[in-house]
C-alpha positions in Angstrom: 0.0 0.0 0.0 1.5 3.4 -0.9 2.1 6.1 1.6 -0.6 8.4 0.3 -3.3 5.7 0.5 -2.2 4.7 4.0 -2.4 8.3 5.2 -5.8 8.7 3.6 -7.1 5.6 5.3 -5.7 6.6 8.7 -7.3 10.1 8.3 -10.6 8.6 7.4 -10.5 6.2 10.3 -9.8 9.0 12.8 -12.5 11.3 11.5 -15.3 9.9 13.6 -13.1 10.4 16.7 -12.4 14.0 15.8 -16.0 15.1 15.1 -19.0 14.7 17.3 -21.7 12.4 15.9 -24.9 13.7 14.4 -26.7 12.3 17.4 -24.5 14.2 19.8 -25.0 17.4 17.8 -28.7 16.9 18.0 -28.5 16.3 21.7 -26.6 19.6 22.2 -29.2 21.4 20.0 -32.0 20.0 22.3 -30.2 21.4 25.3 -29.8 24.8 23.6 -33.5 24.9 23.1 -34.1 24.3 26.8 -36.7 22.4 28.7 -34.5 19.3 29.0 -33.7 17.1 31.9 -30.2 15.6 31.8 -30.4 12.2 33.6 -26.7 11.7 34.4 -25.3 8.5 35.8 -22.6 9.4 38.3 -19.1 9.5 36.8 -16.6 6.5 36.9 -16.0 4.9 40.3 -13.4 2.7 41.9 -14.0 -0.9 40.7 -17.0 -2.7 42.1 -20.7 -3.2 41.9 -23.1 -1.5 44.3 -21.6 -0.6 47.7 -19.5 -2.5 50.2 -21.5 -4.4 52.9 -22.4 -2.2 55.8 -21.9 1.1 53.8 -23.5 4.2 55.3 -24.9 7.2 53.4 -23.5 9.6 56.1 -19.9 8.3 55.6 -18.4 8.6 52.2 -15.5 6.4 53.3 -17.8 3.4 53.5 -19.2 3.8 49.9 -17.8 3.1 46.4 -16.6 6.5 45.3 -15.4 8.3 42.2 -12.0 7.3 40.9 -9.5 9.9 39.7 -10.7 9.3 36.2 -14.3 9.8 37.3 -13.4 13.1 38.9 -11.8 14.3 35.7 -14.8 12.9 33.7 -17.3 14.9 35.8 -15.3 18.1 35.4 -15.1 17.5 31.6 -18.8 17.0 31.4 -19.5 20.3 33.0 -16.8 22.0 30.8 -18.7 20.8 27.7 -21.8 22.6 29.0 -19.9 25.8 29.7 -18.0 25.8 26.4 -21.3 25.5 24.5 -23.1 28.1 26.7 -25.7 25.6 27.8 -27.7 26.8 30.8 -28.1 24.7 33.8 -30.8 26.0 36.2 -31.1 23.2 38.7 -28.9 20.3 39.8 -30.6 17.5 41.7 -28.7 14.5 43.0 -29.0 11.2 44.8 -27.6 11.3 48.3 -24.8 8.8 47.5 -21.4 10.5 47.6 -20.4 9.5 44.1 -23.5 11.3 42.8 -23.1 14.4 45.0 -19.4 14.6 44.0 -20.2 14.2 40.3 -22.7 17.1 40.5 -20.3 19.4 42.4 -17.4 18.7 40.1 -19.5 19.1 36.9 -21.5 22.1 37.9 -19.6 24.0 40.6 -21.6 27.1 40.0 -24.8 25.4 41.1 -25.3 24.0 44.6 -26.7 20.5 44.1 -29.9 19.6 46.0 -30.3 16.1 47.3 -33.6 14.8 46.0 -34.5 11.5 47.7 -36.3 9.9 44.7 -32.9 9.9 42.9 -31.4 7.6 45.6 -30.4 4.2 44.4 -32.9 1.3 44.6 -30.3 -1.2 43.5 -30.5 -3.1 46.8 -34.3 -2.6 47.3 -36.4 -2.6 44.2 -39.6 -2.3 46.2 -39.3 1.5 46.1 -38.6 1.7 42.3 -42.1 2.5 41.1 -42.7 5.1 43.7 -39.4 6.8 43.3 -39.7 6.8 39.5 -43.2 8.3 39.7 -41.9 11.1 42.0 -39.1 12.0 39.6 -41.5 12.0 36.6 -43.9 14.2 38.6 -41.2 16.7 39.5 -40.0 16.9 35.9 -43.5 18.1 34.8 -42.5 21.5 36.2 -39.6 21.8 33.8 -40.2 24.5 31.2 -37.9 26.0 28.5 -35.6 27.7 28.5 -34.5 26.0 31.7 -32.5 22.8 31.8 -32.1 20.5 34.9 -29.4 18.0 35.7 -30.4 15.0 37.7 -27.4 12.8 38.9 -28.4 9.3 39.8 -27.7 5.6 39.3 -28.1 3.2 36.4 -31.2 1.4 37.8 -33.0 4.7 38.4 -32.3 6.1 34.9 -33.2 2.8 33.3 -36.6 2.8 35.2 -37.2 6.4 34.2 -36.0 6.5 30.6 -36.2 2.9 29.6 -32.6 2.7 28.6 -29.3 1.7 30.2 -26.4 4.1 30.7 -22.7 3.8 31.4 -20.9 5.7 34.2 -20.6 9.3 33.1 -23.3 9.0 30.4 -26.5 10.9 30.3 -29.9 10.5 28.7 -31.7 13.7 27.8 -35.5 13.8 28.4 -38.3 16.2 28.0 -41.5 16.0 30.1 -44.3 14.9 27.8 -47.1 16.8 29.7 -48.7 13.5 30.6 -46.7 12.6 33.7 -44.1 10.9 31.5 -40.9 11.7 29.7 -39.7 11.5 26.1 -36.0 10.6 25.4 -34.5 13.3 23.1 -30.8 12.4 23.1 -27.7 11.0 24.9 -24.4 12.4 25.9 -21.2 10.7 27.1 -17.9 11.9 28.3 -14.6 10.1 27.8 
């Protein structure tokens, strides 16, 4: 293979990495319009699933927390909003330290509010329907041009939006006016 052809193939292969996807562009456009809730799963954590046995919500040392990469991921997520001039009017978070830390690192200009319906129901699914309904009801108050960020857990976001998310990934939803939400995009960092 000649050198010019090899360079052309390498350039073509790198292009998707250099440019945001059409879907990502559309997600940012939705946020620019406003009236969007960003359902953000907490950023990357130290390895593990769930929390260690005997963890306590009032002691971050007993929980699975953000890794160094997760802290950087959260900051980068917020920088993307700032760079694009996307307004964030309200930041709600689960009580878990990894969620509170994600919210504070991503959006330091907004004091996050702990909102109990965003708390993880990973260990107790009996509260899933009630918590999901409470989040949906709260979202009905969201109106353009405002945007809200809700930092939570995979199980909560899946119950609310009907889709799974990775750590540091967000699903964008709009209230549908009928006590539900409509998925309008996705964003990921890193």
